[in-house]
N, C-alpha and C positions, 0 to 999 in steps of 0.2 A: 675470318671471316666464313669457313665452314662455322663456326659456333651462333656466331648471328643468320645465320642462317635456319641451320637450326631451332633455333629457337622462332623464331621466328614465324616456321613451320607447326612447331609445336601452338604456340601459341593458335594462330589460325585452325588448325583441326581440332583441338580443343574447347569442348562445348560448349555455352555460356550459364556462365556458377549466375543462377536467383539467389544469393546467399541475403538479403533485405534483414531486415528487424520481421514485418508483417510479413514472411517465408515462414518464420523461424515461431512465431507465433502459434501459424498454422500447423505447421512438422510437430513441434512440442506443444500439445496443451493445454495439460497435464503440469508440464514443470512451471508453464506460463504463469500459471496461477495458482498453486504452490511460492513459488516469488512473492508474487502479489499480495497476497495473503501472508505473508514471511515479513515483508515491509512492511505491509501495514502495522501485524502488529507489535515488531519492532516500534513503530513510530507509536503507534499507540502506548504502550511502555515505554517508551522514551518520555512522550508525555504527559500520562501521568504522575508517576516519578517528579520530571520537575514542580507540574500543578504542589506535588503535598511536601517536598520540601520548603516553598514556600509559604504555602498556609495548608491545612486538609478543609479548612473552612467554607477554600472556592471550590473545591474539585465535586466531582459525583462521589457517591456514595458515604462524603465525610468520615467521619471519622470511625467505618464501618468496612463497608463495604466495596470499597474502590474494586481492588483488586479480584473481587471472587467476580464483581460485574465483566471488567477485564476477560478476564479466565473465558466465564460464559460467554464472552463476544468472539473469543478466539476457537473455540472449542465452535462456535457456530457457523461461524466464518470457515475455517477449516470442514467438515460437514458439508460442506455446501459442496466441495471441489465434486465429489463423485455424484456429489445426485446431480450436478453439473452436464456429467459429462452423459450419467444418462440419458437427461433431457436432450442433448443437443443442443448443435444449430443458433441463434442466435441469444434467443429467450435463456439456453445456459449458460455461456456466455454473460449477460447480461445480470441472471445470478451469483455465480462465481467474482467478475470483477464489482459486480455495482455493493457487493457484501464488505471487499477489500477495498473499495474509493468512497464505503461510509466508515468504514473503521481508522483509515487513515485521515479523512478531515478531524472525525473526531478526538485522535491524537496528536492533532494543531491547534484543533480547537481547547482541550484539555493543557497544552503545554503554550495555549494565548490565556485562558484563566485567571484572571489572579493577578498578572503579572502586573498594573496599569491600578491594582484596585485601589489603594489608599489616592491613589491623585485623583480617578471619576469621586470617588465616596467626596475626598473636599473640595468637586467643585461641588458637588451637588449639594452641602452645605454653606458653599459662597455666593448661589444665588440666591436663596431664600434670604 
């Protein structure tokens, strides 16, 4: 009974902890921007690899500079993290998270590109 009373007393006197995800993002903005950029670059690389294994003709850069484009986009996205910290506010967040969102969406686009290309081409030919 004494332990239960001490536990209840400790819970009553303990300050409330705000440990939600939005609180964490506000407390660690550089880390969250770096995590977003890393996830976006990973999805972009996986999408580009998947697209290029199915056929180079459908991917960005076709036979040449696909990985060069990936490197330039990733470098620009990582450079925007300190720039967005300098700007601050919602404008800085928009620059950093927006670049990560654009790279993530392009990676998903590359992942899906050319997946059903043969079926689509046959459907177009069958209509005419």
